[in-house]
PDB file of N, H, CA, C and O in Angstrom:
ATOM      1  N   MET A   1       0.553  -1.145  -0.122  1.00  0.00           N
ATOM      2  CA  MET A   1       0.340  -0.143  -0.021  1.00  0.00           C
ATOM      3  C   MET A   1       0.775   0.928  -0.048  1.00  0.00           C
ATOM      4  O   MET A   1       1.412   1.130   0.986  1.00  0.00           O
ATOM      5  N   ASP A   2       0.776   2.092  -0.961  1.00  0.00           N
ATOM      6  H   ASP A   2       0.258   1.928  -1.800  1.00  0.00           H
ATOM      7  CA  ASP A   2       1.306   3.337  -0.995  1.00  0.00           C
ATOM      8  C   ASP A   2       0.806   4.297  -0.379  1.00  0.00           C
ATOM      9  O   ASP A   2      -0.378   4.568  -0.582  1.00  0.00           O
ATOM     10  N   LEU A   3       1.527   5.007   0.473  1.00  0.00           N
ATOM     11  H   LEU A   3       2.489   4.786   0.639  1.00  0.00           H
ATOM     12  CA  LEU A   3       0.864   6.267   1.686  1.00  0.00           C
ATOM     13  C   LEU A   3       1.210   7.633   0.499  1.00  0.00           C
ATOM     14  O   LEU A   3       2.116   7.666  -0.334  1.00  0.00           O
ATOM     15  N   ILE A   4       0.201   8.627   0.764  1.00  0.00           N
ATOM     16  H   ILE A   4      -0.535   8.600   1.440  1.00  0.00           H
ATOM     17  CA  ILE A   4       0.420   9.965   0.040  1.00  0.00           C
ATOM     18  C   ILE A   4      -0.080  10.801   1.278  1.00  0.00           C
ATOM     19  O   ILE A   4      -1.023  10.607   2.045  1.00  0.00           O
ATOM     20  N   THR A   5       1.033  11.965   1.204  1.00  0.00           N
ATOM     21  H   THR A   5       1.799  12.123   0.581  1.00  0.00           H
ATOM     22  CA  THR A   5       0.896  13.116   2.455  1.00  0.00           C
ATOM     23  C   THR A   5       0.009  14.080   1.535  1.00  0.00           C
ATOM     24  O   THR A   5       0.384  14.735   0.562  1.00  0.00           O
ATOM     25  N   ILE A   6      -1.468  13.979   2.189  1.00  0.00           N
ATOM     26  H   ILE A   6      -1.773  13.447   2.979  1.00  0.00           H
ATOM     27  CA  ILE A   6      -2.346  14.772   2.284  1.00  0.00           C
ATOM     28  C   ILE A   6      -2.355  16.045   2.616  1.00  0.00           C
ATOM     29  O   ILE A   6      -2.656  16.938   1.824  1.00  0.00           O
ATOM     30  N   LYS A   7      -2.030  16.224   3.801  1.00  0.00           N
ATOM     31  H   LYS A   7      -1.786  15.498   4.444  1.00  0.00           H
ATOM     32  CA  LYS A   7      -2.116  17.526   4.266  1.00  0.00           C
ATOM     33  C   LYS A   7      -0.501  17.563   5.512  1.00  0.00           C
ATOM     34  O   LYS A   7      -0.054  16.540   6.030  1.00  0.00           O
ATOM     35  N   THR A   8      -0.109  18.506   5.658  1.00  0.00           N
ATOM     36  H   THR A   8      -0.472  19.337   5.238  1.00  0.00           H
ATOM     37  CA  THR A   8       0.737  19.147   6.641  1.00  0.00           C
ATOM     38  C   THR A   8       0.177  20.044   7.538  1.00  0.00           C
ATOM     39  O   THR A   8      -0.406  20.958   6.954  1.00  0.00           O
ATOM     40  N   PHE A   9       0.128  20.143   9.313  1.00  0.00           N
ATOM     41  H   PHE A   9       0.601  19.401   9.787  1.00  0.00           H
ATOM     42  CA  PHE A   9      -0.371  20.716   9.875  1.00  0.00           C
ATOM     43  C   PHE A   9       0.916  21.343  10.894  1.00  0.00           C
ATOM     44  O   PHE A   9       1.969  20.712  10.803  1.00  0.00           O
ATOM     45  N   ASN A  10       0.913  22.088  11.495  1.00  0.00           N
ATOM     46  H   ASN A  10       0.058  22.601  11.570  1.00  0.00           H
ATOM     47  CA  ASN A  10       1.585  22.910  12.545  1.00  0.00           C
ATOM     48  C   ASN A  10       1.476  22.449  13.541  1.00  0.00           C
ATOM     49  O   ASN A  10       2.502  22.239  14.188  1.00  0.00           O
ATOM     50  N   PHE A  11       0.194  22.097  14.083  1.00  0.00           N
ATOM     51  H   PHE A  11      -0.640  22.267  13.557  1.00  0.00           H
ATOM     52  CA  PHE A  11       0.010  21.787  15.491  1.00  0.00           C
ATOM     53  C   PHE A  11      -0.833  20.641  15.876  1.00  0.00           C
ATOM     54  O   PHE A  11      -1.761  20.399  15.103  1.00  0.00           O
ATOM     55  N   PRO A  12      -0.679  19.754  17.094  1.00  0.00           N
ATOM     56  CA  PRO A  12      -1.511  18.393  17.152  1.00  0.00           C
ATOM     57  C   PRO A  12      -2.823  18.859  17.387  1.00  0.00           C
ATOM     58  O   PRO A  12      -3.664  18.069  16.958  1.00  0.00           O
ATOM     59  N   SER A  13      -3.183  19.644  17.800  1.00  0.00           N
ATOM     60  H   SER A  13      -2.500  20.286  18.148  1.00  0.00           H
ATOM     61  CA  SER A  13      -4.714  19.778  18.117  1.00  0.00           C
ATOM     62  C   SER A  13      -5.446  19.891  16.901  1.00  0.00           C
ATOM     63  O   SER A  13      -6.606  19.480  16.891  1.00  0.00           O
ATOM     64  N   GLU A  14      -4.861  20.468  15.703  1.00  0.00           N
ATOM     65  H   GLU A  14      -3.919  20.802  15.712  1.00  0.00           H
ATOM     66  CA  GLU A  14      -5.146  20.638  14.135  1.00  0.00           C
ATOM     67  C   GLU A  14      -5.231  19.240  13.870  1.00  0.00           C
ATOM     68  O   GLU A  14      -6.352  18.739  13.792  1.00  0.00           O
ATOM     69  N   VAL A  15      -4.239  18.552  13.725  1.00  0.00           N
ATOM     70  H   VAL A  15      -3.328  18.959  13.789  1.00  0.00           H
ATOM     71  CA  VAL A  15      -4.276  17.150  12.872  1.00  0.00           C
ATOM     72  C   VAL A  15      -4.999  16.290  13.607  1.00  0.00           C
ATOM     73  O   VAL A  15      -5.339  15.282  12.989  1.00  0.00           O
ATOM     74  N   ALA A  16      -5.587  16.410  15.509  1.00  0.00           N
ATOM     75  H   ALA A  16      -5.311  17.230  16.011  1.00  0.00           H
ATOM     76  CA  ALA A  16      -6.530  15.407  15.563  1.00  0.00           C
ATOM     77  C   ALA A  16      -7.972  15.554  15.392  1.00  0.00           C
ATOM     78  O   ALA A  16      -8.831  14.672  15.408  1.00  0.00           O
ATOM     79  N   ILE A  17      -8.110  16.944  15.208  1.00  0.00           N
ATOM     80  H   ILE A  17      -7.412  17.661  15.195  1.00  0.00           H
ATOM     81  CA  ILE A  17      -9.747  17.263  14.910  1.00  0.00           C
ATOM     82  C   ILE A  17     -10.106  16.528  13.525  1.00  0.00           C
ATOM     83  O   ILE A  17     -11.079  15.783  13.411  1.00  0.00           O
ATOM     84  N   ALA A  18      -9.161  16.842  12.431  1.00  0.00           N
ATOM     85  H   ALA A  18      -8.371  17.448  12.524  1.00  0.00           H
ATOM     86  CA  ALA A  18      -9.208  16.451  10.949  1.00  0.00           C
ATOM     87  C   ALA A  18      -8.995  14.908  10.982  1.00  0.00           C
ATOM     88  O   ALA A  18      -9.732  14.286  10.217  1.00  0.00           O
ATOM     89  N   GLN A  19      -8.200  14.241  11.662  1.00  0.00           N
ATOM     90  H   GLN A  19      -7.602  14.746  12.284  1.00  0.00           H
ATOM     91  CA  GLN A  19      -7.997  12.986  11.494  1.00  0.00           C
ATOM     92  C   GLN A  19      -9.528  12.182  12.170  1.00  0.00           C
ATOM     93  O   GLN A  19      -9.949  11.195  11.567  1.00  0.00           O
ATOM     94  N   SER A  20     -10.022  12.513  12.997  1.00  0.00           N
ATOM     95  H   SER A  20      -9.679  13.315  13.487  1.00  0.00           H
ATOM     96  CA  SER A  20     -10.761  12.355  13.485  1.00  0.00           C
ATOM     97  C   SER A  20     -12.406  12.165  12.615  1.00  0.00           C
ATOM     98  O   SER A  20     -13.283  11.301  12.631  1.00  0.00           O
ATOM     99  N   PHE A  21     -12.208  13.508  11.891  1.00  0.00           N
ATOM    100  H   PHE A  21     -11.496  14.209  11.878  1.00  0.00           H
ATOM    101  CA  PHE A  21     -13.178  13.704  10.713  1.00  0.00           C
ATOM    102  C   PHE A  21     -13.196  12.444   9.653  1.00  0.00           C
ATOM    103  O   PHE A  21     -14.114  11.690   9.333  1.00  0.00           O
ATOM    104  N   LEU A  22     -11.839  12.513   9.240  1.00  0.00           N
ATOM    105  H   LEU A  22     -11.093  13.126   9.500  1.00  0.00           H
ATOM    106  CA  LEU A  22     -11.652  11.221   8.438  1.00  0.00           C
ATOM    107  C   LEU A  22     -12.114  10.094   8.616  1.00  0.00           C
ATOM    108  O   LEU A  22     -12.907   9.443   7.935  1.00  0.00           O
ATOM    109  N   GLU A  23     -11.501   9.824   9.737  1.00  0.00           N
ATOM    110  H   GLU A  23     -10.856  10.353  10.290  1.00  0.00           H
ATOM    111  CA  GLU A  23     -11.844   8.591  10.143  1.00  0.00           C
ATOM    112  C   GLU A  23     -13.133   7.943  10.463  1.00  0.00           C
ATOM    113  O   GLU A  23     -13.271   6.726  10.586  1.00  0.00           O
ATOM    114  N   MET A  24     -14.231   8.973  10.612  1.00  0.00           N
ATOM    115  H   MET A  24     -14.120   9.962  10.511  1.00  0.00           H
ATOM    116  CA  MET A  24     -15.661   8.778  10.665  1.00  0.00           C
ATOM    117  C   MET A  24     -15.960   8.771   9.553  1.00  0.00           C
ATOM    118  O   MET A  24     -17.174   8.565   9.565  1.00  0.00           O
ATOM    119  N   GLU A  25     -15.507   8.904   8.153  1.00  0.00           N
ATOM    120  H   GLU A  25     -14.521   9.071   8.143  1.00  0.00           H
ATOM    121  CA  GLU A  25     -15.756   8.877   6.793  1.00  0.00           C
ATOM    122  C   GLU A  25     -15.475   7.380   6.510  1.00  0.00           C
ATOM    123  O   GLU A  25     -16.003   6.787   5.570  1.00  0.00           O
ATOM    124  N   GLY A  26     -14.616   6.808   7.379  1.00  0.00           N
ATOM    125  H   GLY A  26     -14.188   7.290   8.143  1.00  0.00           H
ATOM    126  CA  GLY A  26     -14.141   5.882   6.749  1.00  0.00           C
ATOM    127  C   GLY A  26     -12.342   5.349   6.579  1.00  0.00           C
ATOM    128  O   GLY A  26     -11.793   4.262   6.759  1.00  0.00           O
ATOM    129  N   ILE A  27     -11.919   6.467   6.227  1.00  0.00           N
ATOM    130  H   ILE A  27     -12.365   7.350   6.081  1.00  0.00           H
ATOM    131  CA  ILE A  27     -10.618   6.771   5.702  1.00  0.00           C
ATOM    132  C   ILE A  27      -9.439   6.349   7.015  1.00  0.00           C
ATOM    133  O   ILE A  27      -9.331   6.881   8.120  1.00  0.00           O
ATOM    134  N   THR A  28      -8.798   5.431   6.539  1.00  0.00           N
ATOM    135  H   THR A  28      -8.885   4.999   5.641  1.00  0.00           H
ATOM    136  CA  THR A  28      -7.278   5.119   7.745  1.00  0.00           C
ATOM    137  C   THR A  28      -6.637   6.168   7.463  1.00  0.00           C
ATOM    138  O   THR A  28      -6.623   6.633   6.324  1.00  0.00           O
ATOM    139  N   VAL A  29      -5.908   6.778   8.633  1.00  0.00           N
ATOM    140  H   VAL A  29      -5.920   6.400   9.559  1.00  0.00           H
ATOM    141  CA  VAL A  29      -5.082   7.986   8.509  1.00  0.00           C
ATOM    142  C   VAL A  29      -3.614   7.801   9.191  1.00  0.00           C
ATOM    143  O   VAL A  29      -3.670   7.388  10.349  1.00  0.00           O
ATOM    144  N   TYR A  30      -2.591   7.985   8.782  1.00  0.00           N
ATOM    145  H   TYR A  30      -2.546   8.320   7.841  1.00  0.00           H
ATOM    146  CA  TYR A  30      -1.446   7.698   9.586  1.00  0.00           C
ATOM    147  C   TYR A  30      -0.820   9.240   9.620  1.00  0.00           C
ATOM    148  O   TYR A  30      -1.303  10.253   9.113  1.00  0.00           O
ATOM    149  N   LEU A  31       0.232   9.113  10.269  1.00  0.00           N
ATOM    150  H   LEU A  31       0.625   8.290  10.680  1.00  0.00           H
ATOM    151  CA  LEU A  31       0.547  10.398  11.117  1.00  0.00           C
ATOM    152  C   LEU A  31       2.082  10.262  11.330  1.00  0.00           C
ATOM    153  O   LEU A  31       2.662   9.593  12.185  1.00  0.00           O
ATOM    154  N   LYS A  32       2.645  11.113  10.278  1.00  0.00           N
ATOM    155  H   LYS A  32       2.173  11.656   9.583  1.00  0.00           H
ATOM    156  CA  LYS A  32       4.315  11.554  10.693  1.00  0.00           C
ATOM    157  C   LYS A  32       4.645  12.582  11.153  1.00  0.00           C
ATOM    158  O   LYS A  32       4.425  13.702  10.692  1.00  0.00           O
ATOM    159  N   ASN A  33       5.435  12.186  12.495  1.00  0.00           N
ATOM    160  H   ASN A  33       5.615  11.276  12.870  1.00  0.00           H
ATOM    161  CA  ASN A  33       6.045  13.544  13.342  1.00  0.00           C
ATOM    162  C   ASN A  33       4.898  13.750  14.297  1.00  0.00           C
ATOM    163  O   ASN A  33       4.781  14.706  15.064  1.00  0.00           O
ATOM    164  N   TYR A  34       4.090  12.771  14.163  1.00  0.00           N
ATOM    165  H   TYR A  34       4.185  11.995  13.540  1.00  0.00           H
ATOM    166  CA  TYR A  34       3.073  13.270  15.781  1.00  0.00           C
ATOM    167  C   TYR A  34       3.392  13.527  16.579  1.00  0.00           C
ATOM    168  O   TYR A  34       3.174  14.687  16.927  1.00  0.00           O
ATOM    169  N   THR A  35       4.219  12.539  17.548  1.00  0.00           N
ATOM    170  H   THR A  35       4.397  11.596  17.265  1.00  0.00           H
ATOM    171  CA  THR A  35       4.724  12.038  18.784  1.00  0.00           C
ATOM    172  C   THR A  35       5.868  13.142  19.262  1.00  0.00           C
ATOM    173  O   THR A  35       6.016  13.703  20.348  1.00  0.00           O
ATOM    174  N   ALA A  36       6.500  13.217  18.219  1.00  0.00           N
ATOM    175  H   ALA A  36       6.380  12.761  17.337  1.00  0.00           H
ATOM    176  CA  ALA A  36       7.662  14.553  17.983  1.00  0.00           C
ATOM    177  C   ALA A  36       7.224  15.792  18.287  1.00  0.00           C
ATOM    178  O   ALA A  36       7.727  16.576  19.091  1.00  0.00           O
ATOM    179  N   SER A  37       6.350  15.926  17.671  1.00  0.00           N
ATOM    180  H   SER A  37       5.941  15.290  17.017  1.00  0.00           H
ATOM    181  CA  SER A  37       5.770  17.594  17.729  1.00  0.00           C
ATOM    182  C   SER A  37       5.304  17.673  19.158  1.00  0.00           C
ATOM    183  O   SER A  37       5.575  18.682  19.809  1.00  0.00           O
ATOM    184  N   GLN A  38       4.687  16.774  19.644  1.00  0.00           N
ATOM    185  H   GLN A  38       4.467  15.954  19.115  1.00  0.00           H
ATOM    186  CA  GLN A  38       3.967  16.806  21.252  1.00  0.00           C
ATOM    187  C   GLN A  38       5.220  17.462  22.164  1.00  0.00           C
ATOM    188  O   GLN A  38       5.073  18.179  23.154  1.00  0.00           O
ATOM    189  N   LEU A  39       6.112  17.156  21.747  1.00  0.00           N
ATOM    190  H   LEU A  39       6.232  16.573  20.943  1.00  0.00           H
ATOM    191  CA  LEU A  39       7.208  17.462  22.644  1.00  0.00           C
ATOM    192  C   LEU A  39       7.990  18.732  22.465  1.00  0.00           C
ATOM    193  O   LEU A  39       8.554  19.317  23.389  1.00  0.00           O
ATOM    194  N   SER A  40       7.979  19.249  20.774  1.00  0.00           N
ATOM    195  H   SER A  40       7.520  18.774  20.024  1.00  0.00           H
ATOM    196  CA  SER A  40       8.460  20.565  20.713  1.00  0.00           C
ATOM    197  C   SER A  40       7.953  20.713  19.518  1.00  0.00           C
ATOM    198  O   SER A  40       8.203  19.923  18.607  1.00  0.00           O
ATOM    199  N   TYR A  41       6.970  22.025  19.352  1.00  0.00           N
ATOM    200  H   TYR A  41       6.766  22.667  20.091  1.00  0.00           H
ATOM    201  CA  TYR A  41       6.710  22.426  18.118  1.00  0.00           C
ATOM    202  C   TYR A  41       7.383  22.817  17.329  1.00  0.00           C
ATOM    203  O   TYR A  41       6.960  22.959  16.181  1.00  0.00           O
ATOM    204  N   SER A  42       8.805  23.160  17.711  1.00  0.00           N
ATOM    205  H   SER A  42       9.148  23.044  18.643  1.00  0.00           H
ATOM    206  CA  SER A  42      10.052  23.375  16.760  1.00  0.00           C
ATOM    207  C   SER A  42      10.395  22.391  15.940  1.00  0.00           C
ATOM    208  O   SER A  42      10.900  22.697  14.860  1.00  0.00           O
ATOM    209  N   ILE A  43      10.191  20.996  16.285  1.00  0.00           N
ATOM    210  H   ILE A  43       9.780  20.747  17.163  1.00  0.00           H
ATOM    211  CA  ILE A  43      10.730  20.055  16.102  1.00  0.00           C
ATOM    212  C   ILE A  43      10.424  19.869  14.142  1.00  0.00           C
ATOM    213  O   ILE A  43      11.187  19.594  13.217  1.00  0.00           O
ATOM    214  N   GLY A  44       8.958  20.180  14.207  1.00  0.00           N
ATOM    215  H   GLY A  44       8.337  20.404  14.959  1.00  0.00           H
ATOM    216  CA  GLY A  44       8.682  20.112  12.848  1.00  0.00           C
ATOM    217  C   GLY A  44       6.811  20.042  12.299  1.00  0.00           C
ATOM    218  O   GLY A  44       5.972  20.332  13.153  1.00  0.00           O
ATOM    219  N   ASP A  45       6.509  19.788  11.378  1.00  0.00           N
ATOM    220  H   ASP A  45       7.191  19.552  10.685  1.00  0.00           H
ATOM    221  CA  ASP A  45       5.261  19.790  11.284  1.00  0.00           C
ATOM    222  C   ASP A  45       4.641  18.113  11.247  1.00  0.00           C
ATOM    223  O   ASP A  45       5.294  17.078  11.119  1.00  0.00           O
ATOM    224  N   ILE A  46       3.337  18.265  11.389  1.00  0.00           N
ATOM    225  H   ILE A  46       2.806  19.106  11.493  1.00  0.00           H
ATOM    226  CA  ILE A  46       2.910  16.853  11.428  1.00  0.00           C
ATOM    227  C   ILE A  46       2.574  16.555   9.970  1.00  0.00           C
ATOM    228  O   ILE A  46       1.978  17.542   9.539  1.00  0.00           O
ATOM    229  N   ASP A  47       2.703  15.577   8.978  1.00  0.00           N
ATOM    230  H   ASP A  47       3.187  14.776   9.329  1.00  0.00           H
ATOM    231  CA  ASP A  47       2.290  15.077   7.725  1.00  0.00           C
ATOM    232  C   ASP A  47       0.943  13.943   8.353  1.00  0.00           C
ATOM    233  O   ASP A  47       0.885  13.285   9.391  1.00  0.00           O
ATOM    234  N   MET A  48      -0.092  14.102   7.123  1.00  0.00           N
ATOM    235  H   MET A  48      -0.045  14.637   6.279  1.00  0.00           H
ATOM    236  CA  MET A  48      -1.143  13.286   7.282  1.00  0.00           C
ATOM    237  C   MET A  48      -1.208  12.703   5.959  1.00  0.00           C
ATOM    238  O   MET A  48      -1.318  13.293   4.884  1.00  0.00           O
ATOM    239  N   LEU A  49      -1.128  11.510   6.177  1.00  0.00           N
ATOM    240  H   LEU A  49      -1.038  11.030   7.050  1.00  0.00           H
ATOM    241  CA  LEU A  49      -1.034  10.569   5.280  1.00  0.00           C
ATOM    242  C   LEU A  49      -2.221   9.387   5.157  1.00  0.00           C
ATOM    243  O   LEU A  49      -2.572   8.740   6.144  1.00  0.00           O
ATOM    244  N   VAL A  50      -2.799   9.185   3.810  1.00  0.00           N
ATOM    245  H   VAL A  50      -2.514   9.710   3.008  1.00  0.00           H
ATOM    246  CA  VAL A  50      -3.539   8.250   3.739  1.00  0.00           C
ATOM    247  C   VAL A  50      -3.396   7.532   2.232  1.00  0.00           C
ATOM    248  O   VAL A  50      -3.008   8.027   1.173  1.00  0.00           O
ATOM    249  N   SER A  51      -3.740   6.517   2.462  1.00  0.00           N
ATOM    250  H   SER A  51      -4.055   6.116   3.322  1.00  0.00           H
ATOM    251  CA  SER A  51      -3.632   5.588   1.075  1.00  0.00           C
ATOM    252  C   SER A  51      -3.761   6.071  -0.276  1.00  0.00           C
ATOM    253  O   SER A  51      -4.678   6.863  -0.497  1.00  0.00           O
ATOM    254  N   GLU A  52      -2.985   5.722  -1.233  1.00  0.00           N
ATOM    255  H   GLU A  52      -2.240   5.078  -1.054  1.00  0.00           H
ATOM    256  CA  GLU A  52      -3.391   5.941  -2.904  1.00  0.00           C
ATOM    257  C   GLU A  52      -4.700   5.976  -3.346  1.00  0.00           C
ATOM    258  O   GLU A  52      -5.248   6.771  -4.109  1.00  0.00           O
ATOM    259  N   GLU A  53      -5.296   4.626  -2.537  1.00  0.00           N
ATOM    260  H   GLU A  53      -4.851   3.979  -1.918  1.00  0.00           H
ATOM    261  CA  GLU A  53      -6.828   4.216  -3.037  1.00  0.00           C
ATOM    262  C   GLU A  53      -7.932   5.491  -2.376  1.00  0.00           C
ATOM    263  O   GLU A  53      -8.978   5.846  -2.918  1.00  0.00           O
ATOM    264  N   ASP A  54      -7.343   6.062  -1.018  1.00  0.00           N
ATOM    265  H   ASP A  54      -6.492   5.774  -0.577  1.00  0.00           H
ATOM    266  CA  ASP A  54      -8.215   6.983  -0.310  1.00  0.00           C
ATOM    267  C   ASP A  54      -8.116   8.320  -0.695  1.00  0.00           C
ATOM    268  O   ASP A  54      -8.960   9.067  -0.200  1.00  0.00           O
ATOM    269  N   TYR A  55      -7.034   8.968  -1.697  1.00  0.00           N
ATOM    270  H   TYR A  55      -6.348   8.361  -2.099  1.00  0.00           H
ATOM    271  CA  TYR A  55      -6.787   9.843  -1.790  1.00  0.00           C
ATOM    272  C   TYR A  55      -7.681  10.983  -2.353  1.00  0.00           C
ATOM    273  O   TYR A  55      -7.462  12.175  -2.137  1.00  0.00           O
ATOM    274  N   GLU A  56      -8.483  10.605  -2.932  1.00  0.00           N
ATOM    275  H   GLU A  56      -8.661   9.637  -3.107  1.00  0.00           H
ATOM    276  CA  GLU A  56      -9.394  11.396  -3.734  1.00  0.00           C
ATOM    277  C   GLU A  56     -10.838  11.974  -2.776  1.00  0.00           C
ATOM    278  O   GLU A  56     -11.355  13.086  -2.667  1.00  0.00           O
ATOM    279  N   LYS A  57     -11.196  10.457  -2.109  1.00  0.00           N
ATOM    280  H   LYS A  57     -10.776   9.554  -2.198  1.00  0.00           H
ATOM    281  CA  LYS A  57     -12.263  10.598  -0.982  1.00  0.00           C
ATOM    282  C   LYS A  57     -11.712  11.397   0.366  1.00  0.00           C
ATOM    283  O   LYS A  57     -12.527  12.101   0.960  1.00  0.00           O
ATOM    284  N   ALA A  58     -10.611  11.325   0.770  1.00  0.00           N
ATOM    285  H   ALA A  58      -9.948  10.753   0.286  1.00  0.00           H
ATOM    286  CA  ALA A  58      -9.746  12.065   1.881  1.00  0.00           C
ATOM    287  C   ALA A  58      -9.543  13.769   1.604  1.00  0.00           C
ATOM    288  O   ALA A  58      -9.720  14.684   2.408  1.00  0.00           O
ATOM    289  N   LYS A  59      -9.112  13.836   0.184  1.00  0.00           N
ATOM    290  H   LYS A  59      -8.968  13.093  -0.469  1.00  0.00           H
ATOM    291  CA  LYS A  59      -9.307  15.367  -0.317  1.00  0.00           C
ATOM    292  C   LYS A  59     -10.747  15.856  -0.044  1.00  0.00           C
ATOM    293  O   LYS A  59     -11.106  16.711   0.765  1.00  0.00           O
ATOM    294  N   ALA A  60     -11.512  15.103  -0.921  1.00  0.00           N
ATOM    295  H   ALA A  60     -11.221  14.408  -1.578  1.00  0.00           H
ATOM    296  CA  ALA A  60     -13.098  15.847  -0.819  1.00  0.00           C
ATOM    297  C   ALA A  60     -13.896  16.410   0.673  1.00  0.00           C
ATOM    298  O   ALA A  60     -14.514  17.399   1.067  1.00  0.00           O
ATOM    299  N   ALA A  61     -13.324  14.784   1.296  1.00  0.00           N
ATOM    300  H   ALA A  61     -12.822  13.980   0.977  1.00  0.00           H
ATOM    301  CA  ALA A  61     -13.552  15.290   3.004  1.00  0.00           C
ATOM    302  C   ALA A  61     -12.860  16.524   3.574  1.00  0.00           C
ATOM    303  O   ALA A  61     -13.471  17.368   4.230  1.00  0.00           O
ATOM    304  N   LEU A  62     -11.901  16.574   3.368  1.00  0.00           N
ATOM    305  H   LEU A  62     -11.405  15.889   2.835  1.00  0.00           H
ATOM    306  CA  LEU A  62     -10.972  17.613   4.082  1.00  0.00           C
ATOM    307  C   LEU A  62     -11.400  18.910   3.458  1.00  0.00           C
ATOM    308  O   LEU A  62     -11.468  19.882   4.209  1.00  0.00           O
ATOM    309  N   ILE A  63     -11.694  19.058   2.206  1.00  0.00           N
ATOM    310  H   ILE A  63     -11.638  18.268   1.595  1.00  0.00           H
ATOM    311  CA  ILE A  63     -12.661  20.707   1.774  1.00  0.00           C
ATOM    312  C   ILE A  63     -13.835  20.488   2.200  1.00  0.00           C
ATOM    313  O   ILE A  63     -14.318  21.518   2.672  1.00  0.00           O
ATOM    314  N   GLU A  64     -14.707  19.355   2.261  1.00  0.00           N
ATOM    315  H   GLU A  64     -14.315  18.519   1.878  1.00  0.00           H
ATOM    316  CA  GLU A  64     -16.215  19.535   2.722  1.00  0.00           C
ATOM    317  C   GLU A  64     -16.048  19.867   4.312  1.00  0.00           C
ATOM    318  O   GLU A  64     -16.770  20.814   4.624  1.00  0.00           O
ATOM    319  N   GLY A  65     -15.400  19.418   5.242  1.00  0.00           N
ATOM    320  H   GLY A  65     -14.814  18.648   4.988  1.00  0.00           H
ATOM    321  CA  GLY A  65     -14.894  19.463   6.814  1.00  0.00           C
ATOM    322  C   GLY A  65     -14.660  21.278   6.971  1.00  0.00           C
ATOM    323  O   GLY A  65     -15.154  21.910   7.904  1.00  0.00           O
ATOM    324  N   GLY A  66     -13.944  21.819   6.033  1.00  0.00           N
ATOM    325  H   GLY A  66     -13.542  21.305   5.274  1.00  0.00           H
ATOM    326  CA  GLY A  66     -13.545  22.919   6.313  1.00  0.00           C
ATOM    327  C   GLY A  66     -12.016  22.999   6.377  1.00  0.00           C
ATOM    328  O   GLY A  66     -11.342  23.995   6.111  1.00  0.00           O
ATOM    329  N   PHE A  67     -11.507  21.624   6.827  1.00  0.00           N
ATOM    330  H   PHE A  67     -12.055  20.815   7.043  1.00  0.00           H
ATOM    331  CA  PHE A  67      -9.705  21.567   6.595  1.00  0.00           C
ATOM    332  C   PHE A  67      -8.920  22.244   6.101  1.00  0.00           C
ATOM    333  O   PHE A  67      -8.060  22.908   6.680  1.00  0.00           O
ATOM    334  N   ALA A  68      -9.160  22.144   4.720  1.00  0.00           N
ATOM    335  H   ALA A  68      -9.859  21.605   4.250  1.00  0.00           H
ATOM    336  CA  ALA A  68      -8.590  22.545   3.370  1.00  0.00           C
ATOM    337  C   ALA A  68      -9.784  23.024   2.389  1.00  0.00           C
ATOM    338  O   ALA A  68     -11.003  22.851   2.375  1.00  0.00           O
ATOM    339  N   VAL A  69      -8.841  23.717   1.565  1.00  0.00           N
ATOM    340  H   VAL A  69      -7.851  23.858   1.576  1.00  0.00           H
ATOM    341  CA  VAL A  69      -9.711  24.239   0.165  1.00  0.00           C
ATOM    342  C   VAL A  69      -8.842  23.683  -1.229  1.00  0.00           C
ATOM    343  O   VAL A  69      -7.666  23.327  -1.298  1.00  0.00           O
ATOM    344  N   GLU A  70      -9.776  23.746  -2.184  1.00  0.00           N
ATOM    345  H   GLU A  70     -10.732  24.035  -2.128  1.00  0.00           H
ATOM    346  CA  GLU A  70      -9.012  23.209  -3.334  1.00  0.00           C
ATOM    347  C   GLU A  70      -7.682  23.617  -3.539  1.00  0.00           C
ATOM    348  O   GLU A  70      -6.917  22.686  -3.791  1.00  0.00           O
ATOM    349  N   GLU A  71      -7.212  24.682  -3.505  1.00  0.00           N
ATOM    350  H   GLU A  71      -7.833  25.438  -3.300  1.00  0.00           H
ATOM    351  CA  GLU A  71      -5.999  25.269  -3.777  1.00  0.00           C
ATOM    352  C   GLU A  71      -4.845  24.575  -2.904  1.00  0.00           C
ATOM    353  O   GLU A  71      -3.665  24.795  -3.177  1.00  0.00           O
ATOM    354  N   ASP A  72      -5.122  23.947  -2.118  1.00  0.00           N
ATOM    355  H   ASP A  72      -6.081  23.768  -1.896  1.00  0.00           H
ATOM    356  CA  ASP A  72      -4.386  23.451  -1.215  1.00  0.00           C
ATOM    357  C   ASP A  72      -3.481  22.286  -1.564  1.00  0.00           C
ATOM    358  O   ASP A  72      -2.441  21.945  -1.002  1.00  0.00           O
ATOM    359  N   PHE A  73      -4.253  21.603  -2.885  1.00  0.00           N
ATOM    360  H   PHE A  73      -5.098  21.880  -3.342  1.00  0.00           H
ATOM    361  CA  PHE A  73      -3.991  20.469  -3.779  1.00  0.00           C
ATOM    362  C   PHE A  73      -3.735  20.795  -4.664  1.00  0.00           C
ATOM    363  O   PHE A  73      -3.138  19.914  -5.283  1.00  0.00           O
ATOM    364  N   GLN A  74      -3.862  21.850  -5.300  1.00  0.00           N
ATOM    365  H   GLN A  74      -4.347  22.565  -4.797  1.00  0.00           H
ATOM    366  CA  GLN A  74      -2.740  21.873  -6.521  1.00  0.00           C
ATOM    367  C   GLN A  74      -1.302  21.582  -6.934  1.00  0.00           C
ATOM    368  O   GLN A  74      -0.767  20.965  -7.856  1.00  0.00           O
ATOM    369  N   LYS A  75      -0.864  22.333  -5.789  1.00  0.00           N
ATOM    370  H   LYS A  75      -1.299  22.834  -5.040  1.00  0.00           H
ATOM    371  CA  LYS A  75       0.578  21.922  -5.289  1.00  0.00           C
ATOM    372  C   LYS A  75       1.154  20.656  -5.641  1.00  0.00           C
ATOM    373  O   LYS A  75       2.348  20.388  -5.777  1.00  0.00           O
ATOM    374  N   GLN A  76       0.168  19.924  -5.769  1.00  0.00           N
ATOM    375  H   GLN A  76      -0.802  20.141  -5.658  1.00  0.00           H
ATOM    376  CA  GLN A  76       1.052  18.304  -5.480  1.00  0.00           C
ATOM    377  C   GLN A  76       0.813  17.681  -6.938  1.00  0.00           C
ATOM    378  O   GLN A  76       1.249  16.562  -7.211  1.00  0.00           O
TER     379      GLN A  76
END
């Protein structure tokens, strides 16, 4: 299974809400740097990853939930 970074967050609280929202939609979410970011915000951002198969569904859900806008995905 290939994972794709769908969004990068600055704070653990932001990612937790978006993660719960996606999981309620049936999308499995993986987080990179989550634990390290809880120790210190200066360590880096938190990457939210989803499977390649769930990418479009996750993208639509993030937009619908107000966690992202279409322009956020045009860079990828």
